[in-house]
N, C-alpha and C positions, 0 to 999 in steps of 0.2 A: 389338505387342510383348507378351510374356506377363509375368505377375507372378511373383514368387518365393514359393513356398510352402515352409514349413519345419515339419516334424513331427519332433521329436527332432533327430537330426543328418542325416537324409536330406533333402537340399535339391535341388530341381530347378525348372525353369521350366515353367510351364503356360500355354498359350494359352487364349483364351476357349473355343475348341472343345473342348480337352482338359478344361478345367474342368468342362464339362457331364457328362463321363463318369467323372470321378474318383470313387473310392470309399474311404472311410475304413475301416481295419481296426483293431480294438482286440484286443490279445492279452492273455489271462490264462491262463497255464499254469504249470508248476512252476518255470520259469526267468525268466519275465517277467510283471509285473503292470501292467496298464493301459499297456502299450507301444502307441503309436499310429503307424501309418504309412498313407500314401496310395498307392493303386494309380492310376498315371497312364497306364498303357499297357494294351492289351488282352492277355488271357492268351495267352502263347506267341508274342507278336508284337513287332516293333520292337526286336529285340536289337541290341546293338553288332555291327557287321559282322565283327569279329574273333572273336566268340563264337558258335560253331556246335555246341552240344552234340548228341550223337548219340542221347541218350536223354532222355525227359521225366522229371520226378520220379515220375510214376505208374509208368512203365516200370521205373525203378530200384527202387522199392519192391516191385514185383511180382516182379522178378528175384531180389531178395535182396541187401541192402546193410547194412553196419554191424551185422551180427549181429542184425538185427531190433530193435535198441535205439532207434534213431532215430525221433522223431516220435510216440511212443506217446501222449503227452499233448497233441499239437498238432492233433488231428483237426478241431477246430472252426475252426481258422484256414484250412484248405485244403479244396479240393473233396472231397466224400465219395467220388467215384469213384476218387480216388488210393488209397484204402485198401481198396477192394473185394477185391483179390487180393494186398494187401501181406503180405509175410512179416515179421510183427512178433513180438517176444518178449512174453511175458506182462506185462501192465501191473501195476505195483505190486511187481514182483519185480526185485531188483537184478541187474545183469549183462546178458549177451547170449549168443547161441548161434551159434557160427560155422557150424553146420549150416544156419542160415537164409540164409547167404550163398550166392550163386550157385555159387561154386567151393568151398564148404565149408571155407574156410580163414579164419583171423583175419588181416585185413589193415589193421587200424586201430590207431592209438595212442590212449591214454586222453586225455580232455578236458584233464586236468592238463598233459599234454605240449603240447597245442595252445596252452593259455594261456601256458605258460612260453616258448614260441617266438614269441609275439606274433602267432599266426595268427588269433586270435579278435577280431572286431570287436564292440565292446560292444553294439551293437544286434542282433547275431545271435550270441547266446552259445553256440549249438550248433555254430557253424562254417560251413564252406563250403556244405554241403548246405542248411542253413537259408537262407543267402543266396541260393542258386540257386532254391530253392522260392519265395522272395519275389520274386526277379527274374522268374521264369517267370510268376508271377501278375500282374505289372505294376508292382511297386515299382521305382523308380529312385532312386539316391543316389550320393554321392561315393565310397562304398566299392566301387562297381561296377568302377571302373578297377583297383583292387588285386586284386580277386577274379578278374577276367578274366585278368589277367597270371598269376596263380597257376594258373588253368585251362590257359592256353597252355603254361606250364612243365611240365605233366604229360606233354606230348608226348614228352619224353625217355624216359619209361617205355615208351611205345608203340614207340619206336625200338629200345629194348633187347629187347623181346619179339620184334619183327620180325627183329632181328639174330641172336638166340640160339635161336629156335624155328622149326620147320617150320610153314608155313601149315596151320592146322587142327589142330595138336597142342595140344589144350586142357589137357593135363596138364603142359605146359611153363610154368614161371614162374607158378604159380597165384596167389601173393600179389600179384605185379605185375598180373596180369589182374584180380584182384578190386579192387585199389587203383584202377586206371584206370576200372573200372566205377563206383566211388564218385565219380568226377569226370565222369560222364555221357559217357564214351567207351565205345562198345560193343565190349568186348574179345572178344566172340564172333566178330567179323568179322576178327580179326587171325590 
């Protein structure tokens, strides 16, 4: 039987075998100071069976998501190769650039709206994509269930694209295509 490990509110069970490979991550960026979490799974492995993202965080960043605003000050937390070809807006400059998005449209709501709607988990103050990046690298916590359900709910947008657009018509429903790309669905295949 494993012991229960708690870092902030991310709680999970670790067996003695898993304990040997756990890694502590300390985050210090513009939105979090001395936030600590544990990586209990190997990167990109052992996902919940319902959660099958079509794109990795690295692929998303290189395709162009969130107007390049996301993750500019988080580079120390994640693998360097994620940022090699990332389309990022200039650091230190407020705003974003929709032209950095794959479909060249603005398909995001401001962080203030996310907070107002209760979509933000306090340990992932940047939202779903930050949760996904941490999940991908191996963090597991109680928030996973809610975020996976939110990811599954995005399939309704894929259904709308399929219903209203001819296959391969990448100019049809650009905002929805960009939005599903933000959720690790590869809208280039729809």
